[in-house]
Structure formats: structure tokens, C-alpha cells
N, C-alpha and C positions, 0 to 999 in steps of 0.2 A: 810686860817685857816687849818694848819697842824693838825693832830690828830682828826678831825672831822669826823663824821660816814656819812654813806649815807644809802639808802633804804636797800641795802643788807645785812647790819649789823644786822637787826632786824627779820631777820627769826625765830629766838627763841621764838618770840613773838606767831605765832600762832602754833607753835610747842608745847609750854608749858603753854600756856594761850589762848586756842581757844574760852572759853567762853566769856571771857573779850572782845578779839578781834572782836566778834560779836556786841556788843554794851558797848561802853567805853566812859569814857571822863578823861584826864590825865591834871593836872595842875602844873605848877610849880610859885612859888611866893617867890621874893627875899626879904630878910631881914625881915622876920615874922618866929615865931614859931608855931608848930602845933597848940597848945593851943589858941594861939594869934588868927591864922587865923579862928579856929572853932568860937570863940566868935566874931569876925567881921562878921562872917556868921549868927549868930543868932542860931546856932546847940545846941540843947538840947542831954542830956545825954553824958556819956563818957564810952568808953569800949575800950580794947586794945586787938589787934589782931597781930599776927606775919605771915608776907607774905601776898602778895596780893592775893593769892588763897582765902585765909580764908576770905576775904570782900566778896565773892559772896553770901553764903547763905544769911547773914543779909541785903543784899542789895535787893534781891526778896522778902525778908519777908516785907519789907516796900512799901506798895501798894498803897500809896497816891500819887496821880500827883501833889500834892503841898508840898511833902517833900522828900527829898532824902539822903539816907545813904552816908556818906563819910569817907574816910580813910585818914588821914594826916601823915607824917613822915618827919624828918628834913633830909636834905642832905646839911652839910655846914650850910651857912646862908641861904638856900633855903628850902622851905617846899614843898614837893610833895603830891598832893591830888589826890588819886585814886576814881574814880565811876565806878562801875558795872552798865550799862543800865541807866546811868545817864547823865546830863547836865548841872548841875549848874556852872562848869567851864568856859563855853561858853556863860552864862547868863549875859548879860551887865549890867543889874540892880544890880546883885550880885558883878560881878567882877571890875566894873569901880570904886566903891568905895574901895575897897580892894587894887586896884592897886595906890591909891594915894600915893606919895613918893616912889613908888616901881615899879617892873616890874613883869608882870604877863603873862604867856604864856600856852594857853591851846588848846588842840585838841580833837575833838569829832568824832564818828562814831555811827550809830544806824542799827538796822535790815534791816531797809529800804534802806540802803546806803545813807543815808543822813550824808552828813560830813561838819565839820567847823573847821577851824584853827583861832586862835585869838592871837593877840600881844597887851597887854595893858600895858601902860607905863603912870604914875603918872595922874591916871583918864582919859586918852584918849585911845581911840580905834584906834592904829597906824595901823594897818594891819588886816584885817579879809576876807577869801576866802574860797570857798568849794574846797578841794583838787581833786575832781572829775572835777574841771573847775577852774583850777589855772591860767587860761588865764585872769579871770575877778576877779580883785582883788580892794579891797575898805579900807576906813579909812583913816586917815588924812596924811600918808606916804605909800601909797600903793605899791610904786614903788622902795621904798629905798633898798630892799634886793633881788633884782632880781638874783644876782648871787648866793647867799646862797642857794635860791631855787631851782635854776639848779643844782647846786651842791649836794644838798639832794635828788634828784631825781624827781622833778615836770618839766614836760613839760609843757611852759608857751604859746605855740601856741594853737590856737583852734584846736581841733582833729575832723575829719572826723566822721560823725555818724555812717558810713558803715564800718568802718575800723575794723581791728582786734587789738583790744586794750586790750584785756584780761590780758595779762602778766604786761602791765603798770598799769592797775586798782590794780591788785593784790598787787603791791608794794607800793601803795599810802599811806597805814598806816605805813610803814616804813620810808617814806618820810617825813611823819609828825612827826615822833620821830626823826629823823635825823634833820630836821629843827629846831625844838624844842632844840635839843643840841647846834646848831649853835648859837641861840639867847640867852641860858641861860649858855652856858659852862657845863650843868650838863648831863652826860652821864648815861641813865638807862640801868642797866644791869641784867642778870639773877640772879647774886647773891644778889643784892640789891631788886629785886621783891621776892626774897624768905626768905629772913633773915630780912629784916628790921622790928620793931616793928611799927604799926600805931595805932595813936590815933583816934577813931571812934566817930561819932556822927550823929543824924539827923538834917539835915538842911531844912529850908523852903525855897521855891523857889519865890522869890520877883514876883509880879504880877503887872499889869497895865503899 
């Protein structure tokens, strides 16, 4: 896959979006417009914000664990959904229905270093894993994209607990963005994050 990115191509995220990188969820869904995605998620209210940075304040103002602020923007025939301190994109009860007839790719990290990467396809969770422990993979096709995972920057071998892995751990967020690029063909850039207009709403988190 020539022209694809690796973990090292995403240093700009921590430089320009440090708050987002502390706790984020980024989702790409194919063949759906932002308004349609918000409708399928049952989101209430609509507002428009230019640039990812502007999503921060409204996200932290929504203080209900059962509701999350999301922003969605079109990139070709894909919709990008960004959440500050959110996790709707890796919530199976929300994303499995959304992915029917479509592809959805999501990755998440919170302030406690809990992380998750999900690849949904036509109502099926094909792959999910924790980037910190990429040697353990689950889903209906857990080992289909091992080459792409390695090329993105993931080490698929079990790591010794007492080793010095700080540099590797620091690169895992970039590896998640690079792997999502390989799965979707959509490269997220500083320009896109700064200039795209997001359709925003508050979505319920499915329970049970």
C-alpha cells in the first residue's frame, strides 16, 4: 500500500491537539452523510463548529455519562466523527447497527490509558484490540490485516513487562491513525482538522 502513513506521520496531533490526545474517539464511516449518521445515532440538537479544536468546550459541558457530544464532517463518501473524552465510536451497540451495509473504523484512548481499536463491517465486528496489547486480537477476522498493523507501527509480539517501552507506547496513537488510514484510505491531516465544518449534536449512549 504505497502512500500510506505510519505512526511517525502523526506527531502533529500531540503538538496541536494535546487535549484531544489525552482522551479521544475518532471514527470514520463509509457511505453515510454527517446528518444521516447523527440521525442513526439518535442524536439531539444541531450546531455547526469549524475545526476540531472548537469541539472541546461543548464536549466537556455535556456532563452526563449516558450522553456524549459528537462532531461529524464529510470527507468524500465518508463521515468523520470526533469526540473529546468520548467513546460512542467504539460502543458496539451503537456502531454495529450503523455499520450495516457499510464500513466503520474507530479508535479510542482515555486518560487512564485504556484504548481500543475497532473495525466494523456490515454489522460485524471484524477486528478489535487494545493498541497497548496488539498481540491479543479479537473479532471475526482478527488476523486478516497483520501486515498492515505492523506497517502502521504496532508490535504484534507480547512485550516484556520490565522492558523500556516508553518510546513505543508514545507512538501507539499515531499507529492507530495510520492503521485507520490503511483501512479507509482516508488520511487525516492538520488542514482537515483545522478547517472542516462539523455538524454537532448530543448522542445517547446505548445501554444493556
